[in-house]
Structures are given as structure tokens and as C-alpha cells.
N, C-alpha and C positions, 0 to 999 in steps of 0.2 A: 775204685776204678783202676788206679795205677798199681795197686798191690798185686793183682793177678798177672800183669805183664812182667813185673820184676821177679815174681815167683817163678814164672815160666823160664825166664832167662837164666836165673840162678840154678834152676833144676837142670837145664840143658848144660850149663857149665859144669855142674857136679857130675852129670852123666858122662861127659867127655873126659873129665879128669879121672873118673873111676875106670873107664875103658882104657885110658892111657896107662894107668897104674897096673891094671891086670895084664896088659901087653908087656910092660916092663918086667913084671913078675915072671911071666912065661919065658922071657928072654934071659933071665938071670941064671946064674950058676948055682943057685940054692938047691937044697935037696927037695925031692918031690913032696915030702911031708910038710916042709916049710912053705912051699909054694901053695899047697892046698890050704893050709892054715891062713895065710895072708889073703887069698882069694875069697875064702868063706867069710873072713872078717870084713872085708870090703863090701861083699854082697849083703851081709846081714846088717852092718852098721855103716852105711855109705859115708857119712861125714866123719865120724870118729875113726872108722877104719882107714880112711884115706889119710887123715892127719897122722895117725899112729904109724902107718906105712911110710909116710914122708919123713917122719922124725926118726924112726927106728929101723926101717926096712933096708933101704939101699945104703951100702957102706962105701 
């Protein structure tokens, strides 16, 4: 019963974090190819892509 509620909240948090990361990627001074690569990675692998971007993306 409680599992669905927590899953929904975690999913919403993940969605907001992914949108925030994509906006930050668009605002960055990186090359277009690099931006596209990060955005595709975040869209295809939302959790892993977000973690990788957080650790390796912004400098």
C-alpha cells in the first residue's frame, strides 16, 4: 500500500532533477555535441545518467 506512494514521490523527484540537469546542460558553455550526448544519456538512463552528469559533467 505504501510502496506506490513512495514510488510516485521518488519518480517525481527524479523527473524534477532530470529537468533541472537538462536546463543546466543547455545553459552551459559546452560544445553542442557534448550537450547532446549528456541530454541523450540522461533521457535514456535517467538515474545513472543523472549521477554521471553530477559527478563528471559540471566543472
